C-alpha positions as CSV (number, residue, x, y, z in Angstrom):
1,M,-24.6,-66.0,125.1
2,N,-22.6,-67.6,128.0
3,E,-19.3,-66.0,129.0
4,D,-17.5,-69.3,129.1
5,R,-18.8,-70.4,125.7
6,L,-18.5,-67.5,123.3
7,N,-19.6,-68.9,120.0
8,E,-17.2,-68.9,117.0
9,R,-18.8,-65.9,115.5
10,A,-18.6,-63.8,118.6
11,Q,-15.0,-64.8,119.1
12,H,-14.1,-63.9,115.5
13,L,-15.8,-60.5,115.8
14,L,-14.0,-59.8,119.2
15,R,-10.7,-60.7,117.7
16,V,-11.2,-58.4,114.7
17,L,-12.3,-55.6,117.0
18,V,-9.3,-55.9,119.3
19,E,-6.9,-56.1,116.4
20,S,-8.5,-53.1,114.7
21,Y,-8.4,-51.0,117.9
22,I,-4.8,-51.9,118.6
23,R,-3.8,-50.9,115.1
24,D,-5.8,-47.7,114.8
25,G,-6.6,-46.6,118.3
26,Q,-10.2,-45.7,117.3
27,P,-13.5,-47.1,118.6
28,V,-14.7,-49.8,116.1
29,G,-18.2,-49.5,114.7
30,S,-20.5,-52.1,113.2
31,R,-19.8,-51.1,109.6
32,S,-16.0,-51.5,110.1
33,L,-16.5,-54.9,111.8
34,S,-18.7,-56.0,108.9
35,R,-16.1,-55.0,106.4
36,E,-13.0,-56.4,108.2
37,S,-14.5,-59.6,109.6
38,G,-15.2,-61.1,106.2
39,L,-18.4,-62.5,107.5
40,Q,-21.7,-62.1,105.6
41,L,-23.5,-60.5,108.5
42,S,-25.9,-57.5,108.7
43,S,-25.0,-54.5,110.8
44,A,-28.0,-55.3,113.0
45,T,-26.6,-58.8,113.7
46,I,-23.2,-57.4,114.5
47,R,-24.7,-54.8,116.8
48,N,-26.6,-57.6,118.6
49,V,-23.3,-59.6,119.1
50,M,-21.6,-56.4,120.3
51,A,-24.4,-55.7,122.8
52,D,-23.9,-59.3,124.2
53,L,-20.1,-58.8,124.4
54,E,-20.6,-55.5,126.2
55,E,-23.0,-57.0,128.6
56,L,-20.4,-59.7,129.4
57,G,-17.8,-57.0,130.0
58,F,-15.5,-57.8,127.0
59,V,-16.1,-54.4,125.2
60,A,-17.2,-50.9,126.2
61,S,-18.8,-47.9,124.5
62,P,-17.0,-44.6,124.9
63,H,-19.4,-41.7,125.4
64,T,-18.2,-39.9,122.4
65,S,-18.6,-42.7,119.9
66,A,-21.0,-45.3,118.6
67,G,-18.1,-47.7,118.2
68,R,-16.7,-50.0,120.9
69,I,-13.3,-50.6,122.5
70,P,-11.9,-53.6,124.3
71,T,-11.9,-53.7,128.1
72,D,-9.2,-55.3,130.2
73,K,-11.3,-58.5,130.2
74,G,-11.6,-58.3,126.4
75,Y,-7.8,-58.0,126.1
76,R,-7.3,-60.9,128.5
77,F,-9.6,-63.2,126.5
78,F,-7.9,-62.1,123.3
79,V,-4.4,-62.8,124.7
80,D,-5.4,-66.2,126.2
81,T,-7.7,-67.5,123.5
82,L,-7.6,-65.6,120.2
83,L,-4.0,-64.3,119.9
84,R,-2.1,-65.3,116.8
85,A,1.5,-64.7,117.9
86,Q,3.9,-63.6,115.1
87,P,7.4,-65.0,114.8
88,V,10.0,-62.5,115.8
89,E,10.9,-60.5,112.7
90,D,14.3,-61.4,111.2
91,S,15.5,-57.8,111.6
92,A,14.6,-57.8,115.3
93,A,16.1,-61.3,116.0
94,G,19.2,-60.2,114.0
95,E,19.6,-57.1,116.0
96,I,19.3,-58.9,119.4
97,R,21.9,-61.4,118.3
98,R,24.3,-58.8,116.8
99,Q,24.2,-56.8,120.0
100,L,24.7,-59.9,122.1
101,E,27.6,-61.2,120.1
102,G,29.2,-57.7,120.2
103,R,28.9,-57.6,124.0
104,L,30.3,-61.1,124.5
105,L,33.3,-60.4,122.2
106,D,34.0,-56.9,123.5
107,G,32.9,-57.3,127.1
108,A,35.0,-60.0,128.5
109,H,35.2,-58.0,131.7
110,E,31.8,-56.4,131.4
111,S,29.5,-56.7,134.4
112,S,26.1,-58.3,134.3
113,K,24.6,-54.9,134.9
114,D,26.0,-53.6,131.6
115,L,24.6,-56.6,129.8
116,V,21.2,-56.1,131.5
117,A,21.2,-52.4,130.5
118,T,21.9,-53.5,126.9
119,F,18.9,-55.8,126.9
120,S,16.7,-53.2,128.5
121,Q,17.6,-50.8,125.7
122,L,17.1,-53.5,123.1
123,L,13.6,-54.3,124.4
124,S,12.7,-50.6,124.3
125,T,14.1,-50.1,120.8
126,L,12.4,-53.2,119.3
127,T,9.0,-52.7,120.9
128,R,9.0,-48.9,121.0
129,L,7.9,-49.2,124.7
130,A,9.7,-49.1,128.0
131,G,12.1,-52.0,128.5
132,V,12.9,-53.4,132.0
133,V,15.3,-56.0,133.1
134,T,16.2,-57.1,136.7
135,L,19.8,-57.6,137.7
136,P,20.7,-61.3,138.2
137,R,20.1,-62.4,141.8
138,S,23.4,-62.9,143.5
139,A,21.9,-65.7,145.7
140,E,22.8,-68.1,142.9
141,A,26.4,-66.9,142.5
142,S,29.3,-67.9,144.7
143,I,31.1,-65.5,146.9
144,T,34.8,-65.0,145.9
145,Q,35.8,-62.2,148.3
146,I,34.7,-60.2,151.3
147,E,36.4,-57.0,152.5
148,F,35.7,-54.6,155.3
149,V,36.5,-50.8,155.3
150,G,36.0,-48.8,158.5
151,L,33.9,-45.7,158.3
152,S,32.8,-43.2,161.0
153,E,30.4,-43.9,163.9
154,N,31.0,-47.6,164.0
155,R,29.8,-48.1,160.4
156,V,31.7,-50.4,158.1
157,L,31.7,-50.6,154.3
158,V,31.4,-54.2,153.1
159,V,32.7,-55.1,149.6
160,L,31.3,-58.4,148.3
161,V,32.6,-60.0,145.1
162,Y,30.4,-62.6,143.5
163,G,31.7,-64.9,140.7
164,E,34.4,-63.0,138.6
165,R,32.7,-59.7,138.0
166,E,29.8,-58.8,140.3
167,V,30.7,-56.4,143.0
168,Q,28.2,-55.2,145.7
169,N,28.9,-52.6,148.3
170,R,26.8,-52.1,151.4
171,I,27.2,-50.4,154.8
172,I,26.5,-52.1,158.1
173,Q,26.2,-50.6,161.6
174,L,28.1,-52.3,164.3
175,E,27.8,-52.1,168.1
176,R,31.3,-51.0,168.7
177,Y,34.4,-49.6,166.9
178,Y,36.6,-52.1,165.1
179,S,40.2,-51.3,164.2
180,P,41.6,-51.8,160.7
181,D,43.5,-54.9,162.0
182,E,40.3,-56.4,163.5
183,L,38.5,-55.8,160.2
184,K,41.3,-57.4,158.3
185,R,41.3,-60.5,160.5
186,A,37.5,-60.8,160.2
187,S,37.6,-60.6,156.4
188,N,40.5,-63.2,156.3
189,F,38.4,-65.6,158.4
190,L,35.2,-65.1,156.4
191,N,37.1,-65.5,153.1
192,E,38.5,-68.8,154.3
193,Q,35.1,-70.0,155.6
194,F,32.8,-68.8,152.9
195,R,34.7,-68.4,149.6
196,G,33.0,-70.4,146.8
197,R,29.6,-70.7,148.6
198,S,26.3,-69.2,147.6
199,L,24.5,-66.6,149.6
200,A,22.0,-69.2,150.8
201,Q,24.8,-71.6,151.9
202,V,26.5,-68.8,153.7
203,R,23.4,-67.9,155.7
204,Q,22.9,-71.5,156.6
205,E,26.5,-71.8,157.8
206,I,26.2,-68.6,159.9
207,L,23.1,-69.9,161.6
208,R,24.9,-73.2,162.3
209,Q,27.9,-71.5,163.8
210,L,25.8,-69.2,165.9
211,S,23.8,-72.1,167.3
212,E,27.0,-74.0,168.3
213,T,28.9,-73.4,171.5
214,H,31.3,-70.4,171.3
215,A,33.7,-72.0,173.8
216,H,36.1,-73.1,171.0
217,M,36.0,-69.7,169.2
218,N,38.6,-67.0,169.8
219,Q,37.6,-63.3,169.8
220,A,38.5,-62.8,166.1
221,M,36.3,-65.6,165.0
222,L,33.4,-64.3,167.1
223,D,33.8,-60.8,165.7
224,A,33.9,-62.2,162.1
225,I,30.7,-64.3,162.6
226,S,29.0,-61.2,164.2
227,M,29.9,-59.1,161.2
228,A,28.8,-61.8,158.8
229,Q,25.4,-61.9,160.5
230,H,25.0,-58.2,159.9
231,V,26.1,-58.6,156.3
232,F,24.0,-61.6,155.3
233,E,20.9,-61.4,157.3
234,A,17.8,-61.2,155.2
235,G,17.0,-57.6,156.3
236,A,20.5,-56.3,155.4
237,G,19.4,-55.3,151.9
238,G,21.1,-58.1,150.1
239,G,18.6,-61.0,150.3
240,E,17.2,-63.0,147.5
241,S,14.0,-60.9,147.8
242,R,15.8,-57.7,146.9
243,L,15.4,-57.0,143.2
244,E,17.0,-54.2,141.3
245,Y,16.2,-53.3,137.8
246,V,17.3,-51.2,134.8
247,I,14.6,-49.5,132.8
248,K,15.1,-47.8,129.4
249,G,12.9,-46.1,127.0
250,E,10.4,-44.5,129.4
251,T,10.2,-41.5,127.0
252,N,8.6,-43.9,124.4
253,L,5.5,-43.8,126.5
254,M,5.2,-40.0,126.0
255,G,4.1,-40.6,122.4
256,V,1.3,-43.1,123.4
257,A,-2.1,-41.5,123.1
258,D,-3.6,-43.6,125.9
259,L,-0.9,-42.3,128.3
260,S,-0.5,-38.8,126.9
261,S,-2.0,-37.0,130.0
262,V,0.9,-35.1,131.6
263,E,-0.4,-36.1,135.1
264,K,-0.6,-39.8,134.1
265,L,2.9,-39.7,132.8
266,R,4.2,-37.8,135.9
267,R,2.8,-40.4,138.2
268,L,4.0,-43.3,136.1
269,F,7.5,-41.9,135.9
270,E,7.5,-41.4,139.7
271,A,6.4,-45.0,140.1
272,F,9.4,-46.1,137.9
273,N,11.7,-44.2,140.3
274,E,10.1,-45.5,143.5
275,K,10.1,-49.0,142.1
276,R,8.0,-50.6,144.8
277,D,5.0,-51.5,142.6
278,F,7.1,-52.8,139.7
279,L,9.3,-54.8,142.0
280,H,6.3,-56.6,143.3
281,L,5.1,-57.5,139.8
282,L,8.6,-58.6,138.7
283,D,8.9,-60.7,141.9
284,Q,5.7,-62.5,140.9
285,S,7.2,-63.1,137.5
286,L,10.3,-64.6,139.0
287,R,8.3,-67.4,140.4
288,A,6.2,-68.1,137.3
289,E,6.9,-70.1,134.2
290,G,7.2,-68.5,130.8
291,V,5.7,-65.2,129.7
292,Q,3.4,-63.4,132.1
293,I,1.0,-60.6,131.1
294,F,-0.5,-58.1,133.5
295,I,-3.3,-56.2,131.7
296,G,-4.6,-52.9,133.2
297,H,-6.3,-53.5,136.6
298,E,-4.8,-57.0,136.9
299,S,-1.6,-55.5,138.2
300,G,-3.4,-54.4,141.4
301,Y,-1.8,-50.9,141.1
302,Q,-3.9,-48.0,140.1
303,I,-1.0,-46.3,138.4
304,L,-0.9,-49.2,135.9
305,D,-4.6,-49.2,135.2
306,D,-3.9,-48.0,131.6
307,C,-0.8,-50.2,131.1
308,S,0.1,-53.7,130.3
309,V,3.3,-55.4,131.6
310,V,4.7,-58.3,129.6
311,T,7.5,-60.3,131.4
312,A,9.5,-63.5,131.1
313,P,12.0,-65.0,133.6
314,Y,15.6,-65.7,132.5
315,G,18.4,-67.9,133.8
316,S,19.7,-71.4,133.4
317,P,17.6,-74.5,132.8
318,D,17.6,-75.3,136.5
319,S,17.4,-71.8,138.1
320,V,15.8,-68.5,137.4
321,V,18.0,-65.5,138.3
322,G,16.0,-62.6,136.9
323,V,13.1,-61.3,134.8
324,L,12.8,-59.0,131.9
325,G,9.9,-57.4,130.0
326,V,8.2,-54.3,128.6
327,I,5.8,-51.7,130.0
328,G,3.3,-50.1,127.6
329,P,-0.3,-49.2,127.1
330,T,-3.0,-51.9,127.2
331,R,-3.4,-51.1,123.5
332,M,-0.1,-52.8,122.6
333,A,0.7,-55.1,119.7
334,Y,0.7,-58.3,121.9
335,E,1.2,-60.6,119.0
336,R,4.5,-58.9,118.2
337,V,5.7,-58.0,121.8
338,I,5.2,-61.3,123.5
339,P,7.6,-63.3,121.1
340,I,10.2,-60.5,121.4
341,V,10.1,-60.7,125.2
342,D,10.2,-64.5,125.2
343,M,13.2,-64.6,122.8
344,A,15.1,-61.9,124.7
345,A,14.7,-63.8,128.0
346,K,16.1,-67.0,126.4
347,L,19.1,-65.2,124.8
348,L,19.9,-63.3,128.0
349,G,19.9,-66.5,130.0
350,A,22.2,-68.1,127.4
351,A,24.5,-65.2,127.4
352,L,24.9,-65.2,131.2
353,N,25.4,-69.0,131.3
354,S,28.1,-68.8,128.6
355,R,30.1,-66.4,130.8
356,R,30.3,-68.7,133.8
């Protein structure tokens, strides 16, 4: 049997095996496959097909059982080729819409972070896994206000307001002390120059002004451009590449048999807090179209070898501003989880667009 051309019988048995293992969490034997597949095949024939699938790497035999379980490769073939996605249950769809309508009615001044936290919790509740949603990237939003507040040791607190509700604070280190009057003049100049522009446009304008002759600039203008360079340079912590996310429902994973080892959970929760590995995956999803699924070793991170991450980007029709998804065991109900993630991404994008 060639890997690229699994015959219909082998595909059918693999699908039944994966669905059975996802449902029950137990290695699947030939007798169970014969009963559940509906095919008139002998146990010997099924064992031969399973042996072929094992040789090709789609299933594996745990040492403690004669049955077989799917491998990451088996799950991948199942998701890409055999999956029968279920429509989102009416109760789940209704709950998402109810929460969303409540937020839009009650939260006229609610920040996007609160809306993101709501969706993260919703994903967790509906899938009984961990829900994760990145905050919308401010690169797409226009800047409405910049303020500077002097701190000790030549440090300055920068308050950036995007759109109508998003507020970001960051601290920059300057070469010299600036008086409150100098800081006020700088913020006035930058508000006049940059209000209504996106982060990308601001960076472009700063580079343009830095490249021009400074002969026509007074000291206040030079100070303001110098400060803006510190605030908006890519390494200042506010660039498009910097993602932040809200994760909810991590404790759901404590009840998952595949992840029940205390040491596994400890390392997984530490990774949630450190964020690096997850940010890399989510960043990949930002640049992709539609639902992305990272199964086990596909993530490239050992801590996620027993996990699958299902993500989808959200935003407006012409720009992606964030990504949401769920984290759970490789033995997750993909046919149910994938449509929920896809629907949640579309509704979050619509909710954010309706508030602009």
